[in-house]
N, C-alpha and C positions, 0 to 999 in steps of 0.2 A: 686434652691436658689443661687447657684454660679453665674449662668447667670444673675439673678436679681441684685446681687450685682455688677456684672461687668458693667451693664447698668447704675448704679448710680456712675460711677467712671469717669465722664466727668471732663476735666481739668477746674474745677471752681476756683481752686486756681492759682493765677498768678505765673508763674515761675520766675518773675523778682527778688524777694529777694534772691533766690537760685543762680541765674545768677550773681547777685552782689557778693555773697560769692565766686563763682568760679573765679571772676575777682580780688577780693581783696586779697584772700588767698595767691597767689604767691608773691604779693608785701609785705605781712606781714612776711618777711623772710622765705616764703614758709610754715609757720606754724611749723618750726622745734623746736623752744623753748617751754618749758612748758607754759610760760606766753602767748605766741601767741596761743597755742592750747586751752588754757582757754577762750581767747577772741572769737575764732572761736566756741567753745562749747557754750558760752553765746549767740551768734548770732543764732546758730542752735536751741537753746531752744526757742528763740524768734520766729523763723520760724515756729516751731511745733505749738506754741501757736497761731500764726497767722492762720495756716492752720485749726486748730481746730475751731477757731472763724469764719472763713469764711464758712466752710462746716458744722460744728455742730458735727463733730466727726473725728477721726484719723483712717486711713486704716492701718491695720497691714498686711503686705504682706506675702504670703507663698514663702519665698525667701532664698535660700542658701546664697546669699550675706549678708542679714541681720543677718542670724544665725552665719556665720562666723565672721562678725564684732563684734557681740555681745559677742560671746565666747572669742574673743581675748581680748576685753576690761575687760571682767569679770576676766580672768585668770591674767591679770596684777594687778587687785585689790586683788585677792586671793593669789597672790604670797607673800603678806605680811606675810602669815603663814609660808611658807617654803623658802622663798628667802634669798639670802646672806645678804641683807640689808632691814630690815623690815620698815624702815622709808621712804626710797625712793620709795617704792611701790606706795604710794599715787600719785606721780608725773607720774609714768608709767600709772596709771589708768586715771587720768585726760587728759593725753596727747592722749590716744587712745580712750577714751570715745566719742569724737566727731564722731567717724566713724559709730557706729550703729545709732547715732542721724542723721547723714547725710543720710544714706540709708533709714531710716524711713521718713525724710523730703522729699527726692526725690520721694518716693513712692506715696506721696500725689498728685504729679503733673500729674500722668498718663504716659504712655509709650512716648508719644510725648514730654511731658514736661520734662521728665527725660532726653531724648536725646538732647533737647535744651540746657541743661546745658553745653554740650561740644561745643556748637557753638562759644562762645567767646574765645575759647582756641587759635586758630591761631592768632587772633588779639591782645590778651593779650601778647603772646609771641613776636610778631613783635614790639609792643609798648615797651615792656620791653627791647628788644635788642636795639632799637634806644636810649631809655633813658639811659640805662646803658652805651653805647658807649659815650654819651655826658657827662654824670656825672662823668665817670671814668677819664676824663681829668681834673677834679677838684682835686687838690692834697689832700684835706682833705677828699674826698670820694673815692678816687681811691683804697685805701686799703680794702675798704669794698666791692667794685664791681668787683674787679680783684684780682686774686691770682697768684703770680709769672708771671704776664703778661697774664694770661688767664682769659677771661671774666667770671664772676661768676654770674652776674646779682644780683637781690635782694635775690636770694637763698644763695649768698655768698659761693657757692661751684660749681665750673664749671661743674663737672660731672652731677649732678642732673639738673642744669640749661639747659645743652645740651639736656637731655632727655626731659624736658619740651618743649624745641623748637621742638624737633623731633616729639613728640606727636601731636603738632599743625600742623606740616607739614603732617603727616600721616592722620589726620582729613581732610585736603584739598585734598589730592591726592586720597584717596579711596572714592571719590563720583562720581556719573554718570556724572556730569557737573561742571565745575568750573566758578565762577563768576569773574569779573574783579578785585573785591576787594581781593578775595583769590589769584589771580595771582600776585598781588602787594605784598602780605604778603610772599608768597612762597620764593622768593629770599632772603628776609630779615631773614626769618627763617633758610634757608640753610647757609647764611653768619654768623649768630649768632652761629650755631652748629660748623662751622669751627673755629670761634674765641675763642671758649671754650677750644680747645685743647684736647678735650676728644676722645681718640683713640677708645674706645668701642663704642661710639655713631657714630663716623665717619664711622666705619665698618657697624654699623647698618644702617646708612644712605645709604650707597652703596647698601645693601641688600634690603632696602625699595624701592630704585629707580628700582632695577632689578625686585622686586616683582610687582611693579606698571606696569612695562613694560610687564609683562606677564598677569597681570589682565586687564589692560586697553585695550579695543578692538579698540578704536578710534585711528588711527595711528597719527593724528594731535596732540592730547593730549600727546601721548606717546612720540613722537619725541621732542615736545616742553619741556617737563619735564626733559627728559634725556639730551637735549642740555643745558637747564638752569642749571642743576646740574654740568655739565662740565665747563660752563662759570663761575659759582660761585667758583668752585675750583680754576680756573685760577685767578679770580679776587681776591680771598683771598691771593693767593701767591704774587700777585702784591702789595696788600695792605701791606703785611707783610714786603716786601723788602723796599717799599717806606717809610713806618712809622718806620722801624727798630725794630718792634715788631715780633721777630722771635720765641718767647717762645712758642706760642700756635701752629702755623703751623709746627714748626721744630719737634714737638713731633710725628707728623704723619710719619716722616721719620724713626723713631726709633721703629715703631710698631712690636713687635716680641714676640713670646712665651718665649723668654729668657730675656726679659726686667725685671728689678728689681721690677717694679710695679706689673707685672703679677706674678712673682715668689713670691713676698710678699703676694699676695692674696692666692696663693696656700698654703703658709706657715700658713696663719690664718686659712684656712679651715682645713689643716691637724692637727692643734692644737685643734681646736674647736670640731671636730666630736667625739673624745673619750669622751670629757666633756658632749656632748649631749646624748651619749650613757649611761653615768653614772647617768645623772639627767633628767629622763623623764618628769618632771614637770618644768625644767628650773632653772635658778639661780636668777630669779627675775629682775626687772628694775635695771640697773647699776651693777648687779652682775657680768657681764663679765668684766667690767672695773676694778672692785676691785680684781678679782681674777686671771686674765690672767697671771700676773707674776709668778704664782705658777705652771702653766702647759705649758707656751709657750716654744718653743724649738729654739727661735731665738731672736734677739734683736729688739723689736718694742713695741710701746705703742699706742693703738688705741682705740677710743671710741666705734667703731662699727666693726663687723667682715667683712664688705664689701660684704655681701650676705644676702639679707633680709630673705630668708627661713631659713637659719641657724641662723640668729639674733632671729627670732620669737622663734626657738627651744631653744636657749641659754637662752632667757629671760623667756618664759612661757610654754615651752615644746612641746611635740609631738601633743597633742590634738588640740590646737588652729592652729598649722601649718597644720595638716591634714584637718581640717574644711576649711582652706583658700585654700588650693590646690584644694579640692573638688569644692569649689565655682567657682574658676577660670576655671577648667575643663568644668564644667557645663556651664558656659557663652561662651565657645568656641565651643559648640556643634552646628551643623547645624540647622538653623532655629531658633536660639535663640538670634541672634544678627545680626547687619548690617555688611558689609564688613569693614567699617571704625572702628566700635566698636571692632571687632575682631583684626584688625590690631594694634590698639591702645593698646589693652590688651597684645597682643604678644610682641610688642616692649618694653612695660614697663616691663613685666615679665622677658624677656631676659636680659634686662639691670640690673634688680634687682639681678640677679645672680652673678654679679660682683660689686655691689655697695650697698649703703644704702639709696636708694631713698624713701623707705617707712617711713623713719624717718621724712619726709616732708609731713605734712597733705595735702598740695596742690596737691601732686602726689597721695596720697591716695584717694582724692576726685575724681581725673580724672579716676583712675582705677575703683573705685566703680561705678561711673556714667556710664562708659563704660560696666561694667559687668551687669548692669541692676538690676531690682527689682521684675520681675515677677508679674504683676499688680493684679492678683486675690487675694483679702483679705481673710483672714480666721477669722478676727474679727474686730469689730469697737469699738474703745474706745470713749464713748460720755459723760462720767461723768465729767462735767467741774470742780468740786471741786477737785477730785482726780488728774486731769491732772495739775490743777493750783498748787496744793501742791507739786506734783513731779517736775514740772518745777521750782518752788521756791527753792526746796532743791537742785536741780542740779545747779541753779544759785548761791546760796550761796557756794556750793562746788567749783565752777569754780572761783568765786571772791576770796575766801580764798586761794586756792592753787595758783591762778594767782598772788595775791598780794605778797605771799611769794617768788615765782619764780621771779617776777619783781624786788623785793628788791635784790635778789641774783645777777641778772644780771646788776643791777646798782651799784654793789659792796657794798651794804649795808649789809653785811653779819651778823652783830650782830642783826639787826631788823628782818632779814629773819629767823634766828634761834630762835628769841624770839617769832616770830609769829607762827612758826611751829617748835617745839623742835626736831622733827624727821628728820630735814633737814641735812643729813650726809654731803653733799657737802659743805654747809655754815660752819659747824663745822670745816671741813678740812681747809677752808680758815682762819678761826679764829685761828686755831692751828699754822698755818704758821706765824701768826702775834704775837703769844703769846711771852711775854718777860721773864717770870720767869718759873722756873722748876714747881713750884706749879700749875700755870696757865695752863701749858702744860698738866700736869697730870689730872687736872680737866676736860679739854676739851676731852682729850683721853678717860676718863670714860664715858663721854656723848656719844661719838662715839661708844664705845663698847656696850652701851645699844641698839643700832641699828644693829651693825654689828661687828663681830670679824675678819673680812677679810681686814681691812683698814691698809696698811702697815705703813703709816705715823703715825698712833695712836700708834702702837707698838714701833715705833722708839721713839716717844715722852715720852712714859712710860719708856722705857730704859734709856733715858736721864735724866728724873727726878729720877729714881732709882740710877743712877750714881752719880748724884749731892748730894745725902745723903749717899753715900758709900755702897749702898745695891748691891753688885756686883752679887749676886745670881739671883735676880730679873732682874738685867740688862742683864745678860747673856740669861736668858730665853726669855725676851722680844725681845732682838736683834735677837735671832734665829728665832722667829716668823716672825719678820720683814723681814729677809733675805729670809725666806721660801716663802714669798709673793712677793719678788722682787729679784729673783735669779740672774739677770743680772745686778744688780745695784752695780757696783764696789764701789761707794762711801759709801754704807752701810757696805760693808766688811772693808773698811779702817777705818770708824768710829768705828766699832766694835774692830778693831785691836788697835786703839788708846786708847780706854777705858780699854781694857784688859791690855795693857802695863802699864797703870797707876795703875791698880789693882796689878799686879805683884810687882811693885816698892813699893807700899804702904804696901802691906802685908809682903814683905821682911823686910822693915824698922820696922815693928811692931813685927817682929819675929814670924809671923804666916806662918810657912813653908807649911802647908797643904793647906791653902787658896791660897798661891802664887803659889803652884804647879798646883792647878786646873785651875787658870787663865792661866798659861803657857801651860797646856794641850790644853785648848780652843784655844789659840793663834796658836798652832801647827796644829790645825785642819783646820784653814782657808785655807791654800793652797790645802788641800784635798778637801774641799768644792768647791773651784773653779775648781779644776780638774774634779770633778763629773759633774759640769755644762758643762764643755767642752765636756765630754763624752756624755752627754744627748742632746747636740745641734745637731739638725737634719741636713741632707745634705742641705735642702732648707735654713736652718739658716746660712749656711756658704756661700750661693750664693747671699744674698741680700746685699744691700748697707752697712747697719750698721753691723759691725762684733763684736762679743763678745770679751771682755777682760777677760781672765780666769787665769791670773797670777798677783801676787802682783808686784808693782813697786819695782825696784831694792833697793831703799832706804829702803823699809819696809822689804825686804829679809835681808838687812844688819842688821837692828835693831832686827829682829827675831834671827838671828845667835848670835847676842851679848847677848841677854837675855838667850838663851839656852846654850851658851858657858860658 
């Protein structure tokens, strides 16, 4: 029966719509933002309905890749139950829901069709490199395409853009024969990698060239590629000197295990691992962002932990991470993939251990396409009404979440929050724009319905309580705020200022007990900062940003005056 099903799996469905997706996704800011993910999800729903219409049914493959992608998306949705922020779980779900849809759509193409999805990769990378270099010279666009002199492409992030280019180069190298078009693309891709200034990718590029030299039996190709890599390194250095753009190339000269960027990553991992151990189901989407101030042991604030495996565990726990590792290992086993496919998977996975590339759906699609789908189906879905209803519901979901996300990134925070009341990030922005204490408190209460781990909401409630003379509530809320932002000296100083007012007012009113309590809280502030100093890790003292764990002299003088 399985053999009969396999015979009915010819590539009746054109791979062209999916190839268009592979070309378009990198230019859509890599699919990083939720609104972009929703657009890609809508397109994939259309691809699935198109496939069903052409063949009359959808194939459901027996695939570790599909299972891993589905479990990942499902847990992002389920994290609304246990996550730090219940409202933002929707955006985690819609951001990663395109992954199982992509695997399912790719499975309809057959093995040859699925592999053809990677064919445009080198040409897309070369085109983006040339286009980015040209557009980066336009002042209004340069800030979007370059970061501190480093080429970021349409990903707007040099490290992930460099991996995208390297994956294209790997696709060219690990083939039996190279065409003249690929030989034209290869130096452009190498040059683009060099201009990103990504030290990790540069080292990976050297490893890829060495690996290619071992794998390639034809001496002509081997010598040509190794010579080309050497010439491109020299050409990049000449370009940097002539153009004056030393920001990217100069970084390679500082590649070291003692560099602050490497030590910073080690600090992120050191702080994250105990949290992962305590939360086997993760913190939910954005949970790491909101809570890192409570457990970090150095001065930093990052959106992602710069390690995709740790990020998955931080967001949705051990189970989805385990499924994903299992699927990757299966795809690397002998006989399950081509040399080019295995090389692409290996390069992406190694780079992901030091960055957050999987937050870009364009990179996810490349990895999933390389991992494969195992063509044998276990079931055929042929009920048109059910498929159309599911497609319609998914379309509505993507439109709804995408509209809210789009409004947010267009800075229309009020309409974004009005459309989706659980949009914590939008409420945070509105909180920063609030003008009255009452308005601040109302918005803070909105945020607390979704999460009690947003430090600015506690700060706003403390400010509102202070404005009406409720010093007990102010002290409680300010302590909650500081617990979530232990290295934010401004919060300690703001707390000091409010307590100082409390001491003065209570003394004037003759309330010695309340004045003594506020003074006791004031005296605790230096001890709170000293505790932060003691809990700062060795790595926390070796990165660029150093903690300030003492009150400024003027505050110490004021404290002495109050206690004297």
